[in-house]
C-alpha positions as CSV (number, residue, x, y, z in Angstrom):
1,M,0.0,0.0,0.0
2,P,2.7,2.6,-1.0
3,L,1.7,6.1,-0.4
4,R,3.1,7.4,-3.7
5,H,0.2,5.6,-5.5
6,S,-2.5,7.5,-3.7
7,G,-4.9,9.7,-5.6
8,I,-7.9,9.7,-7.9
9,H,-8.2,7.9,-11.2
10,G,-10.8,6.7,-13.7
11,T,-12.1,7.4,-17.2
12,V,-14.1,10.3,-18.8
13,T,-16.6,9.3,-21.5
14,D,-19.5,10.8,-23.5
15,A,-22.7,10.1,-21.6
16,A,-24.7,9.4,-24.8
17,N,-22.4,7.1,-26.7
18,G,-19.7,6.0,-24.2
19,Q,-16.9,7.2,-26.3
20,P,-13.7,8.2,-24.4
21,L,-13.0,12.0,-24.0
22,N,-9.9,14.1,-23.7
23,A,-11.1,16.3,-20.7
24,T,-9.4,18.6,-18.2
25,I,-9.5,17.5,-14.5
26,T,-9.0,20.3,-12.0
27,I,-8.9,20.2,-8.1
28,E,-10.8,23.3,-7.1
29,N,-8.9,25.8,-5.0
30,H,-5.9,23.5,-5.0
31,D,-4.3,23.1,-8.4
32,D,-2.0,25.5,-10.2
33,T,-1.1,25.6,-13.8
34,Y,1.3,22.7,-13.5
35,S,-0.8,20.2,-11.5
36,V,-3.9,20.1,-13.7
37,V,-4.2,16.8,-15.5
38,E,-6.1,15.6,-18.6
39,S,-7.8,12.3,-19.5
40,H,-6.0,10.7,-22.4
41,L,-7.2,9.0,-25.6
42,P,-7.7,6.3,-26.7
43,A,-9.1,5.1,-23.4
44,G,-10.1,8.5,-21.8
45,D,-8.2,7.5,-18.6
46,Y,-6.6,9.8,-16.1
47,H,-4.7,9.6,-12.8
48,R,-4.3,12.5,-10.3
49,P,-1.8,11.7,-7.5
50,I,-2.8,13.6,-4.3
51,K,-2.4,13.4,-0.6
52,G,-5.3,12.3,1.6
53,G,-8.1,14.8,2.0
54,T,-11.5,15.8,0.7
55,Y,-11.5,17.7,-2.7
56,Q,-13.8,19.3,-5.2
57,V,-12.8,17.8,-8.6
58,T,-14.1,19.4,-11.8
59,F,-14.2,17.7,-15.2
60,A,-14.5,20.0,-18.2
61,K,-14.3,19.7,-22.0
62,N,-15.3,22.2,-24.6
63,G,-18.8,21.4,-25.9
64,Y,-19.8,19.5,-22.7
65,Y,-21.4,20.5,-19.5
66,P,-18.8,20.6,-16.7
67,Q,-19.2,18.4,-13.6
68,T,-17.9,18.9,-10.1
69,H,-17.6,15.9,-7.7
70,T,-16.7,15.8,-4.0
71,V,-14.0,13.1,-3.5
72,T,-12.5,11.9,-0.3
73,V,-9.2,9.9,-0.5
74,A,-7.0,8.6,2.3
75,D,-3.2,8.5,2.2
76,G,-2.2,5.3,0.5
77,E,-5.6,4.9,-1.2
78,T,-6.5,5.2,-4.9
79,V,-10.1,6.2,-5.5
80,T,-11.8,5.3,-8.8
81,L,-14.1,8.0,-10.2
82,D,-15.5,7.4,-13.7
83,V,-17.4,10.4,-15.2
84,Q,-19.8,10.7,-18.1
85,L,-20.1,14.2,-19.5
86,E,-23.2,15.4,-21.3
87,A,-22.8,17.2,-24.6
88,G,-24.1,20.8,-24.8
89,E,-25.9,22.5,-27.6
90,G,-24.5,25.9,-28.4
91,L,-24.3,27.5,-24.9
92,I,-22.7,26.0,-21.8
93,P,-22.2,28.5,-18.9
94,D,-19.4,27.9,-16.5
95,F,-17.0,30.0,-14.3
96,H,-14.3,29.7,-11.6
97,A,-13.0,31.8,-8.8
98,N,-9.4,32.6,-7.9
99,M,-10.2,31.2,-4.4
100,T,-13.3,29.7,-2.7
101,N,-12.1,29.6,1.0
102,V,-11.7,33.1,2.3
103,A,-11.7,35.1,5.6
104,P,-14.2,37.9,6.3
105,G,-13.3,41.0,4.4
106,E,-11.4,39.2,1.7
107,S,-12.2,39.7,-2.0
108,V,-12.7,37.2,-4.8
109,D,-12.2,37.5,-8.5
110,F,-14.4,35.5,-10.9
111,T,-13.6,34.3,-14.5
112,D,-16.2,33.4,-17.1
113,N,-15.5,30.0,-18.7
114,T,-18.7,29.8,-20.8
115,W,-18.6,27.7,-23.9
116,G,-20.4,29.4,-26.8
117,V,-20.1,32.1,-29.5
118,D,-21.7,35.5,-29.9
119,L,-22.1,36.1,-26.2
120,V,-23.5,39.5,-25.5
121,S,-24.3,39.7,-21.8
122,W,-23.4,38.2,-18.4
123,T,-25.5,38.6,-15.2
124,W,-23.9,37.5,-11.9
125,A,-25.5,37.1,-8.5
126,F,-23.2,36.8,-5.5
127,E,-25.1,35.6,-2.4
128,G,-23.4,37.3,0.6
129,G,-21.1,39.4,-1.6
130,T,-20.5,43.1,-2.1
131,P,-21.5,44.1,-4.7
132,A,-24.3,41.5,-4.8
133,T,-24.6,41.6,-8.6
134,S,-22.4,42.4,-11.7
135,T,-22.8,42.5,-15.5
136,A,-19.1,42.3,-16.2
137,Q,-17.8,39.2,-18.0
138,N,-15.1,38.7,-15.4
139,P,-16.0,40.5,-12.1
140,T,-13.3,41.3,-9.6
141,N,-13.0,42.4,-6.0
142,I,-16.3,40.8,-4.8
143,T,-16.0,41.2,-1.0
144,Y,-17.4,38.8,1.5
145,N,-17.8,40.2,5.0
146,A,-19.9,37.6,7.0
147,V,-19.0,34.1,7.9
148,G,-21.1,31.5,6.0
149,T,-21.3,29.5,2.7
150,Y,-22.7,31.3,-0.4
151,D,-24.0,30.4,-3.8
152,V,-22.8,32.1,-7.0
153,T,-25.1,32.3,-10.1
154,L,-24.2,33.2,-13.7
155,T,-26.7,33.8,-16.5
156,V,-25.2,34.2,-20.0
157,T,-27.0,35.4,-23.2
158,K,-26.2,35.0,-26.9
159,G,-27.0,37.5,-29.6
160,N,-30.0,35.5,-30.7
161,G,-31.5,35.8,-27.3
162,Q,-30.7,32.3,-26.0
163,T,-29.9,32.3,-22.3
164,E,-28.5,29.7,-19.9
165,T,-27.9,29.8,-16.1
166,I,-25.5,28.0,-13.8
167,T,-25.6,28.1,-10.0
168,K,-22.8,26.7,-7.9
169,D,-24.2,25.9,-4.5
170,D,-22.2,26.8,-1.4
171,Y,-19.3,27.8,-3.7
172,I,-17.8,30.4,-1.5
173,N,-16.9,29.5,2.1
174,V,-16.2,32.5,4.4
175,S,-14.6,31.4,7.7
176,E,-13.2,32.9,10.8
177,S,-9.5,33.8,10.3
178,Y,-6.5,33.1,12.6
179,N,-2.9,33.8,12.0
180,M,-0.2,31.6,13.7
181,Q,0.2,32.8,17.3
182,N,0.6,31.5,20.8
183,G,-2.7,30.3,22.2
184,T,-5.7,27.9,22.0
185,I,-8.6,28.4,19.6
186,T,-12.0,26.6,19.8
187,T,-13.7,26.5,16.4
188,C,-15.3,24.3,13.8
189,N,-14.9,26.6,10.8
190,A,-11.9,28.8,10.3
191,M,-9.1,29.8,8.0
192,F,-5.6,29.2,9.4
193,Y,-2.6,31.2,8.1
194,D,1.1,31.8,9.1
195,N,1.7,34.9,11.1
196,G,1.9,37.0,7.9
197,G,-1.8,36.4,7.1
198,P,-3.3,35.5,3.7
199,T,-1.2,38.0,1.7
200,G,2.1,38.5,3.6
201,N,5.2,36.3,4.3
202,Y,5.8,35.0,7.8
203,S,8.3,36.7,10.0
204,N,11.9,35.7,10.8
205,R,13.0,34.6,14.3
206,K,9.6,33.4,15.4
207,T,8.5,30.5,17.6
208,Y,4.8,30.0,18.1
209,T,2.6,27.2,19.5
210,M,-1.1,27.1,18.7
211,T,-3.8,24.5,19.5
212,F,-7.2,24.1,17.8
213,L,-10.0,22.4,19.8
214,P,-13.3,21.3,18.4
215,A,-16.5,23.1,19.5
216,D,-17.9,20.0,21.2
217,A,-16.9,16.5,22.3
218,E,-18.6,14.8,19.3
219,H,-16.1,16.2,16.8
220,R,-12.4,16.2,16.0
221,I,-10.4,18.9,14.3
222,N,-9.5,18.5,10.6
223,V,-7.0,20.9,9.0
224,N,-6.7,20.9,5.2
225,F,-3.7,22.8,3.8
226,I,-4.5,24.6,0.6
227,S,-1.0,25.9,0.1
228,F,2.3,25.6,1.9
229,D,5.7,27.2,1.4
230,T,8.5,27.7,3.9
231,E,12.3,28.0,3.7
232,A,13.4,24.4,3.2
233,D,15.6,22.9,6.0
234,Y,15.3,25.9,8.2
235,D,11.7,27.0,8.9
236,Y,9.4,24.1,10.2
237,L,5.8,23.6,11.0
238,Y,5.4,20.7,13.5
239,I,1.9,19.1,13.9
240,Y,1.0,17.1,17.1
241,D,-1.9,14.8,17.7
242,G,-3.3,16.4,20.9
243,T,-3.5,19.5,23.0
244,S,0.2,20.2,23.4
245,T,3.7,19.5,22.0
246,S,3.9,16.6,24.4
247,A,1.4,14.7,22.2
248,A,2.5,12.4,19.4
249,L,4.2,14.1,16.5
250,I,2.3,13.7,13.3
251,G,5.0,15.3,11.2
252,A,7.5,18.1,10.6
253,Y,7.0,20.1,7.4
254,D,9.2,22.5,5.5
255,G,9.8,23.8,1.9
256,S,7.0,22.6,-0.4
257,N,6.2,19.5,1.7
258,N,2.5,20.3,2.1
259,P,0.9,18.5,5.1
260,G,-2.3,18.0,3.1
261,S,-5.3,17.0,5.2
262,V,-4.6,16.2,8.9
263,T,-7.3,14.9,11.3
264,A,-7.0,14.6,15.1
265,N,-7.0,11.0,16.4
266,N,-7.1,11.6,20.2
267,A,-9.7,11.9,22.9
268,S,-9.7,15.7,23.0
269,G,-10.1,15.9,19.2
270,A,-7.3,18.6,19.1
271,L,-4.4,19.4,16.9
272,T,-1.4,21.4,18.0
273,F,0.9,23.4,15.7
274,R,4.4,24.6,16.5
275,F,6.2,26.9,14.0
276,T,9.9,28.0,14.1
277,S,11.7,30.3,11.7
278,D,15.3,31.3,11.6
279,Q,16.9,34.7,11.3
280,A,17.2,35.0,7.5
281,V,15.0,33.9,4.6
282,N,11.2,33.7,4.9
283,A,8.5,32.7,2.5
284,A,4.7,32.8,1.8
285,G,3.9,30.4,4.5
286,W,0.5,28.6,4.4
287,A,-3.2,28.8,4.1
288,A,-5.4,26.1,5.6
289,Q,-9.0,25.4,6.3
290,V,-10.0,24.2,9.8
291,K,-13.2,22.3,10.3
292,C,-14.7,19.7,12.6
293,V,-15.5,16.1,11.6
294,D,-17.7,13.6,13.4
295,I,-15.9,11.1,15.5
296,E,-17.6,8.3,13.6
297,S,-16.3,9.6,10.3
298,V,-12.6,9.6,11.4
299,D,-10.9,6.8,9.6
300,G,-8.3,5.8,12.2
301,L,-6.9,2.9,14.2
302,E,-8.2,3.1,17.7
303,V,-6.2,2.3,20.8
304,H,-7.7,-1.2,21.2
305,D,-6.7,-2.1,17.6
306,V,-2.9,-1.7,18.3
307,K,-0.4,-3.2,20.8
308,V,3.1,-1.8,21.1
309,Y,5.4,-3.4,23.7
310,P,7.7,-3.2,25.6
311,N,7.6,0.6,25.9
312,P,10.1,1.8,27.0
313,S,12.3,-0.6,25.0
314,Q,16.0,-1.3,24.6
315,G,15.5,-1.5,20.9
316,T,13.3,-4.6,20.2
317,I,9.7,-3.5,19.7
318,N,6.7,-5.9,19.3
319,V,3.8,-4.5,17.3
320,E,0.3,-6.0,16.7
321,A,-2.2,-4.5,14.3
322,S,-4.9,-6.3,12.4
323,G,-4.2,-6.9,8.7
324,E,-1.5,-5.6,6.2
325,T,0.1,-2.7,7.9
326,E,3.0,-0.3,7.1
327,Y,5.1,1.3,9.8
328,Q,7.5,4.2,10.1
329,I,9.7,5.2,13.1
330,C,10.4,8.9,13.1
331,N,12.5,11.1,15.4
332,V,11.2,14.3,17.1
333,L,12.2,16.3,14.0
334,G,9.9,14.3,11.9
335,Q,12.7,12.5,10.1
336,C,11.7,8.8,9.4
337,I,14.5,6.4,10.2
338,L,13.0,3.0,9.9
339,S,10.1,1.7,7.8
340,G,8.6,-1.6,6.7
341,S,5.4,-3.6,6.6
342,F,3.9,-6.7,8.2
343,C,0.7,-8.7,8.6
344,D,-1.0,-8.8,12.0
345,E,2.2,-8.7,14.1
346,T,6.0,-8.1,13.8
347,Q,9.1,-7.4,15.8
348,I,10.9,-4.2,14.9
349,H,14.7,-4.2,15.6
350,A,15.7,-0.7,16.5
351,E,18.8,-1.5,18.5
352,N,20.8,1.0,16.5
353,L,18.7,4.0,17.6
354,S,20.1,6.3,20.2
355,E,18.3,6.8,23.5
356,G,15.3,9.2,23.3
357,I,11.7,9.7,22.2
358,Y,10.5,8.5,18.8
359,F,7.1,8.1,17.1
360,L,5.8,5.0,15.5
361,R,3.2,5.6,12.7
362,L,1.1,2.6,11.6
363,I,-1.0,2.7,8.4
364,N,-3.4,0.2,7.1
365,E,-6.9,0.0,5.6
366,Q,-8.5,1.1,8.9
367,G,-6.5,4.3,8.8
368,S,-3.4,5.5,10.7
369,R,-2.2,5.9,14.3
370,V,0.9,7.4,15.9
371,E,2.3,5.9,19.1
372,K,5.1,7.6,21.2
373,I,7.9,5.1,21.9
374,I,10.9,5.5,24.2
375,I,14.3,3.9,23.6
376,E,16.4,3.3,26.7
377,K,19.9,1.8,26.7
């Protein structure tokens, strides 16, 4: 179950005749120019590698009505999504925004992607936006001031009077906004940025620790990183599965190593973030969406599914977990030192590790779990 194979794949075909299509597949609010993929003839197949998370995937081809599907994929999983596009007749309205997850007071630019000729007018309606309407082909600086999710509607008209309308439900998500700082935040809907905010770089010589708690005991925090950029090898974001940096380390991230979608797997449902920057170079930092997920929907290995002993250990570690399981042993910097796989149980020989605290990550079809282990000599 190698992680590098994770992603979304399938075929794109004509809904009427089943013929394969060469279509464009875009991850909304995630892809850039270089990560958009296409389905390829003669089979109409595509594959989009991606880290675990929930994504809005849009399939588009000139002359066909676009489709957007919500897809959830776990690390190490390949999800199959076959799509049948319906051909349009003369006028197919479509559009996209430069961003769909924003903080109160941020502005959004919209681009018309309508398929058709002899277009003469565009009528937009922006629920929750200011201004609320526009007749520009590509409206800019539509400001959203209140927290909520909002529809966007576009009606296009041809010279012969033909009109078509498209509405994208809950297309714009406006959330509370928090920059990286010291403290604890309780929320179920927020944007999370480095200390430079959505438009600025983070600062040099900073160390912050910030914890997100769910609004109630029935949920756990999920953080989905939309973008991530720090100075590689020097400026790190550490993510811990709990209410403090004493909790299990999920990972240490730097450079363009995007954490992707991270979900708490502990009784408090919390995630803790620690950021450190050095004295010189800085970068754009990150933008992430914080939300709550039901405990029942968290795909993870629970405590009773895993046995790790002895702990502390002098280097020989027995591990039990049902089914085919991958393991990684990482140090406190997030550097993975040992890895392998087993079925049901194994004995890991870590006698060459120095004394100290390490983290054992287990990954199988039930999900993943991180256990703190101690090596004593």
